[in-house]
VOPAGU-2260 file (C-alpha; in pm, 1 decimal, decimal comma):
REM VOPAGU-2260
SITE   aa  ch    i         X         Y         Z
SITE  UNK   A    0    5893,7     458,2   -2402,6
SITE  UNK   A    1    6065,0     458,5   -2747,7
SITE  UNK   A    2    6457,3     366,4   -2759,7
SITE  UNK   A    3    6631,8     601,5   -2986,7
SITE  UNK   A    4    6906,3     358,6   -3006,9
SITE  UNK   A    5    6705,9      77,4   -3102,9
SITE  UNK   A    6    6880,5    -176,0   -3362,3
SITE  UNK   A    7    6725,3     -77,8   -3696,6
SITE  UNK   A    8    6932,2     -17,1   -4029,6
SITE  UNK   A    9    6819,3     174,3   -4317,5
SITE  UNK   A   10    6720,3     -62,5   -4620,6
SITE  UNK   A   11    6959,3     -63,6   -4917,8
SITE  UNK   A   12    6876,5     236,1   -5148,5
SITE  UNK   A   13    6537,8     156,3   -5331,9
SITE  UNK   A   14    6323,5     349,7   -5544,9
SITE  UNK   A   15    6027,9     136,2   -5464,0
SITE  UNK   A   16    6060,5     158,7   -5102,3
SITE  UNK   A   17    6107,4     518,4   -5110,6
SITE  UNK   A   18    5826,3     563,0   -5319,3
SITE  UNK   A   19    5631,3     365,3   -5091,5
SITE  UNK   A   20    5747,6     561,0   -4779,7
SITE  UNK   A   21    5648,4     892,6   -4946,9
SITE  UNK   A   22    5295,6     792,5   -5034,6
SITE  UNK   A   23    5207,0     685,6   -4710,4
SITE  UNK   A   24    5374,2    1006,6   -4554,9
SITE  UNK   A   25    5150,7    1210,9   -4800,0
SITE  UNK   A   26    4819,2    1032,2   -4662,2
SITE  UNK   A   27    4941,6     960,8   -4311,1
SITE  UNK   A   28    4710,7    1183,4   -4120,0
SITE  UNK   A   29    4387,6    1097,2   -4312,6
SITE  UNK   A   30    4500,8     702,9   -4293,3
SITE  UNK   A   31    4518,6     721,8   -3929,0
SITE  UNK   A   32    4167,8     875,6   -3898,9
SITE  UNK   A   33    3997,9     616,5   -4135,3
SITE  UNK   A   34    4178,8     332,5   -3945,2
SITE  UNK   A   35    4092,3     435,6   -3600,8
SITE  UNK   A   36    3842,9     193,7   -3560,5
SITE  UNK   A   37    3893,3     -60,9   -3845,5
SITE  UNK   A   38    3917,4    -377,3   -3638,1
SITE  UNK   A   39    3581,9    -285,0   -3453,4
SITE  UNK   A   40    3379,9    -396,9   -3772,0
SITE  UNK   A   41    3569,5    -721,1   -3835,1
SITE  UNK   A   42    3562,8   -1006,3   -3566,3
SITE  UNK   A   43    3720,0   -1249,0   -3823,4
SITE  UNK   A   44    4022,4   -1019,1   -3826,5
SITE  UNK   A   45    4022,8    -966,1   -3436,6
SITE  UNK   A   46    4000,8   -1358,8   -3437,1
SITE  UNK   A   47    4308,3   -1402,6   -3628,5
SITE  UNK   A   48    4510,9   -1156,5   -3426,2
SITE  UNK   A   49    4384,3   -1325,5   -3109,6
SITE  UNK   A   50    4491,6   -1666,7   -3240,2
SITE  UNK   A   51    4815,1   -1540,7   -3312,2
SITE  UNK   A   52    4858,1   -1402,2   -2970,9
SITE  UNK   A   53    4768,9   -1708,8   -2816,2
SITE  UNK   A   54    4991,7   -1915,3   -2990,4
SITE  UNK   A   55    5277,1   -1688,4   -2924,1
SITE  UNK   A   56    5200,0   -1690,6   -2539,7
SITE  UNK   A   57    5150,8   -2069,6   -2534,6
SITE  UNK   A   58    5508,5   -2109,6   -2712,6
SITE  UNK   A   59    5644,6   -1897,8   -2398,8
SITE  UNK   A   60    5598,3   -1551,4   -2530,0
SITE  UNK   A   61    5886,8   -1335,9   -2641,1
SITE  UNK   A   62    5944,1   -1011,0   -2837,0
SITE  UNK   A   63    5695,6    -965,1   -3137,2
SITE  UNK   A   64    5731,0    -736,2   -3421,8
SITE  UNK   A   65    5462,5    -568,0   -3626,9
SITE  UNK   A   66    5631,7    -488,7   -3945,4
SITE  UNK   A   67    5440,6    -228,5   -4160,1
SITE  UNK   A   68    5275,3    -113,9   -3846,6
SITE  UNK   A   69    5162,7     229,7   -3978,9
SITE  UNK   A   70    5006,2     439,2   -3719,3
SITE  UNK   A   71    5018,5     173,6   -3471,4
SITE  UNK   A   72    4666,5      74,9   -3402,9
SITE  UNK   A   73    4715,1    -301,6   -3470,8
SITE  UNK   A   74    5024,0    -299,3   -3262,7
SITE  UNK   A   75    4840,7    -164,0   -2951,2
SITE  UNK   A   76    4581,3    -430,5   -2998,9
SITE  UNK   A   77    4835,0    -696,0   -3004,1
SITE  UNK   A   78    4981,3    -527,4   -2698,0
SITE  UNK   A   79    4634,4    -551,8   -2533,2
SITE  UNK   A   80    4639,0    -910,3   -2604,4
SITE  UNK   A   81    4932,0    -965,9   -2389,3
SITE  UNK   A   82    5214,6    -939,2   -2613,6
SITE  UNK   A   83    5555,8    -777,1   -2576,6
SITE  UNK   A   84    5528,9    -606,4   -2898,6
SITE  UNK   A   85    5695,7    -309,1   -3109,5
SITE  UNK   A   86    5630,0    -164,1   -3438,5
SITE  UNK   A   87    5828,3     -76,6   -3738,7
SITE  UNK   A   88    5740,2     124,8   -4051,4
SITE  UNK   A   89    5860,0     268,0   -4365,8
SITE  UNK   A   90    5682,5     614,5   -4322,8
SITE  UNK   A   91    5848,4     850,6   -4080,2
SITE  UNK   A   92    5505,2    1038,1   -4046,9
SITE  UNK   A   93    5331,7     726,3   -3971,6
SITE  UNK   A   94    5601,6     637,4   -3692,8
SITE  UNK   A   95    5535,7     991,0   -3562,6
SITE  UNK   A   96    5159,7     950,4   -3549,3
SITE  UNK   A   97    5229,3     585,4   -3387,5
SITE  UNK   A   98    5455,7     733,4   -3127,7
SITE  UNK   A   99    5192,8    1033,8   -3021,9
SITE  UNK   A  100    4914,0     800,4   -2997,7
SITE  UNK   A  101    5076,4     511,3   -2791,4
SITE  UNK   A  102    5384,6     697,3   -2627,2
SITE  UNK   A  103    5451,5     377,1   -2405,3
SITE  UNK   A  104    5479,5     168,3   -2722,6
SITE  UNK   A  105    5814,1     115,3   -2908,1
SITE  UNK   A  106    5784,5     238,7   -3264,2
SITE  UNK   A  107    6090,0     283,4   -3540,5
SITE  UNK   A  108    6140,3     383,5   -3884,8
SITE  UNK   A  109    6301,5     133,0   -4084,0
SITE  UNK   A  110    6237,8    -159,7   -4370,9
SITE  UNK   A  111    6104,3    -497,9   -4276,8
SITE  UNK   A  112    6381,7    -648,5   -4503,4
SITE  UNK   A  113    6648,6    -475,4   -4314,2
SITE  UNK   A  114    6618,4    -499,0   -3939,4
SITE  UNK   A  115    6944,8    -553,8   -3751,2
SITE  UNK   A  116    6840,0    -814,1   -3540,0
SITE  UNK   A  117    6996,8   -1142,3   -3452,8
SITE  UNK   A  118    6879,5   -1462,5   -3580,0
SITE  UNK   A  119    6585,4   -1596,4   -3396,3
SITE  UNK   A  120    6548,8   -1294,3   -3205,5
SITE  UNK   A  121    6176,4   -1263,0   -3213,0
SITE  UNK   A  122    5870,1   -1487,1   -3093,5
SITE  UNK   A  123    5624,7   -1356,6   -3355,2
SITE  UNK   A  124    5609,7   -1141,1   -3665,7
SITE  UNK   A  125    5293,6    -965,4   -3802,2
SITE  UNK   A  126    5282,0    -844,0   -4153,6
SITE  UNK   A  127    4926,1    -706,7   -4131,6
SITE  UNK   A  128    4893,2    -581,5   -4523,9
SITE  UNK   A  129    5248,9    -472,5   -4532,8
SITE  UNK   A  130    5344,6    -729,5   -4799,7
SITE  UNK   A  131    5081,9    -587,4   -5032,8
SITE  UNK   A  132    5291,6    -333,6   -5208,9
SITE  UNK   A  133    5590,5    -543,9   -5275,8
SITE  UNK   A  134    5670,1    -670,4   -5650,7
SITE  UNK   A  135    5569,5   -1019,2   -5642,3
SITE  UNK   A  136    5899,1   -1157,1   -5736,6
SITE  UNK   A  137    6042,9    -989,4   -5392,0
SITE  UNK   A  138    5807,9   -1155,1   -5166,8
SITE  UNK   A  139    5987,2   -1501,3   -5123,5
SITE  UNK   A  140    6311,0   -1296,2   -5000,7
SITE  UNK   A  141    6079,8   -1105,0   -4751,0
SITE  UNK   A  142    5925,5   -1444,9   -4623,2
SITE  UNK   A  143    6292,0   -1583,7   -4580,7
SITE  UNK   A  144    6399,9   -1260,4   -4362,6
SITE  UNK   A  145    6104,5   -1328,1   -4125,1
SITE  UNK   A  146    6190,8   -1688,6   -4090,9
SITE  UNK   A  147    6543,7   -1575,2   -4008,6
SITE  UNK   A  148    6394,5   -1350,4   -3741,6
SITE  UNK   A  149    6174,7   -1578,5   -3568,2
SITE  UNK   A  150    6323,5   -1851,3   -3337,9
SITE  UNK   A  151    6217,6   -2215,1   -3397,6
SITE  UNK   A  152    5871,7   -2266,2   -3321,3
SITE  UNK   A  153    5800,5   -1885,4   -3362,0
SITE  UNK   A  154    5483,7   -1770,1   -3520,0
SITE  UNK   A  155    5396,7   -1537,8   -3842,6
SITE  UNK   A  156    5067,1   -1390,7   -3922,5
SITE  UNK   A  157    5018,5   -1241,0   -4264,6
SITE  UNK   A  158    4710,4   -1028,4   -4369,6
SITE  UNK   A  159    4654,1    -952,0   -4719,1
SITE  UNK   A  160    4406,6    -886,7   -4994,1
SITE  UNK   A  161    4303,8   -1211,8   -5184,5
SITE  UNK   A  162    4276,6   -1260,3   -5526,9
SITE  UNK   A  163    3944,7   -1462,6   -5513,0
SITE  UNK   A  164    4049,1   -1773,0   -5744,5
SITE  UNK   A  165    4277,6   -1550,5   -5978,6
SITE  UNK   A  166    4651,2   -1502,4   -6010,8
SITE  UNK   A  167    4859,2   -1261,7   -5820,9
SITE  UNK   A  168    4669,5    -942,1   -5970,9
SITE  UNK   A  169    4805,3    -589,9   -5948,0
SITE  UNK   A  170    4540,4    -315,3   -5844,3
SITE  UNK   A  171    4517,9      53,1   -5782,3
SITE  UNK   A  172    4511,9      78,9   -5426,2
SITE  UNK   A  173    4434,0     420,0   -5283,3
SITE  UNK   A  174    4797,6     481,8   -5139,9
SITE  UNK   A  175    5009,3     312,5   -5407,6
SITE  UNK   A  176    5028,0      11,1   -5628,8
SITE  UNK   A  177    4951,2    -322,1   -5441,0
SITE  UNK   A  178    4867,6    -684,6   -5517,3
SITE  UNK   A  179    4614,0    -931,0   -5465,3
SITE  UNK   A  180    4721,1   -1298,0   -5376,5
SITE  UNK   A  181    4575,0   -1624,7   -5422,3
SITE  UNK   A  182    4599,7   -1787,2   -5056,0
SITE  UNK   A  183    4715,4   -2099,9   -5150,5
SITE  UNK   A  184    5009,8   -1945,4   -5351,6
SITE  UNK   A  185    5102,2   -1720,2   -5081,9
SITE  UNK   A  186    5086,8   -2022,2   -4843,2
SITE  UNK   A  187    5330,6   -2232,7   -5059,7
SITE  UNK   A  188    5573,7   -1945,5   -5073,1
SITE  UNK   A  189    5571,6   -1944,6   -4703,7
SITE  UNK   A  190    5628,7   -2326,7   -4675,2
SITE  UNK   A  191    5912,8   -2272,0   -4905,5
SITE  UNK   A  192    6063,9   -2038,9   -4643,9
SITE  UNK   A  193    6037,0   -2286,8   -4381,7
SITE  UNK   A  194    5688,6   -2215,6   -4240,8
SITE  UNK   A  195    5407,5   -2455,6   -4139,1
SITE  UNK   A  196    5052,1   -2341,7   -4159,7
SITE  UNK   A  197    4848,9   -2361,2   -3857,0
SITE  UNK   A  198    4553,5   -2191,6   -3999,6
SITE  UNK   A  199    4392,2   -1963,6   -4266,5
SITE  UNK   A  200    4110,8   -1703,1   -4284,4
SITE  UNK   A  201    3909,7   -1567,1   -4581,8
SITE  UNK   A  202    3636,2   -1302,6   -4565,3
SITE  UNK   A  203    3409,0   -1124,4   -4784,0
SITE  UNK   A  204    3458,9    -760,6   -4839,4
SITE  UNK   A  205    3277,1    -545,0   -4582,2
SITE  UNK   A  206    3097,3    -218,1   -4653,2
SITE  UNK   A  207    3343,8      15,4   -4840,6
SITE  UNK   A  208    3589,0    -261,5   -4923,1
SITE  UNK   A  209    3626,3    -376,0   -5299,1
SITE  UNK   A  210    3834,4    -725,1   -5230,9
SITE  UNK   A  211    3824,2   -1038,5   -5039,0
SITE  UNK   A  212    4062,9   -1027,2   -4726,4
SITE  UNK   A  213    4290,2   -1310,2   -4619,3
SITE  UNK   A  214    4506,0   -1410,0   -4354,6
SITE  UNK   A  215    4750,7   -1695,5   -4276,7
SITE  UNK   A  216    4897,0   -1799,8   -3936,9
SITE  UNK   A  217    5206,3   -1990,2   -3962,7
SITE  UNK   A  218    5466,1   -2141,5   -3747,7
SITE  UNK   A  219    5869,4   -2145,5   -3833,6
SITE  UNK   A  220    6021,6   -2495,4   -3818,0
């Protein structure tokens, strides 16, 4: 059950974070309906999540955070893969939906740059399309925070829109402004934050998708 005293602190006041939260609050119910079976159609996405879970279990397990969990469906999938997982999201409406759909999982409103957790508290971090709305200059600081949260040997999984050979590119995401990343550039930023790459995935857009998708599986230290 949700622990109302869970250790999450509000992020420093930020117009960008507030605007992102407001944008997702406004579409949360529709987003949840559209995302309900999103993983079913994409075996490569499921394979990356499964690989992440297998690496976390092989390293001895421990708590895993999905940061930017939305309505909680990927968090629930990670639980089905055998992980001790909880979710965090900026959007209070998304968190309400997640708690309603998965009352036996822990979900908290918070910002992934302001988790009041000790250094090395987590065995895994999943950022599944949650870095995409950050201004690119802010991404290194978030990756450094993920590294702080992870124990040595902990694992990180990033999901994102891939730039298909171009530079980091802003685009008109249906909810709010987002960015597409060259996979090598994002991998380089993760290495600079102290991560070692284990594997990567690129897949072409599916039906009703506009852009190539990417995923990076990394290990801290």
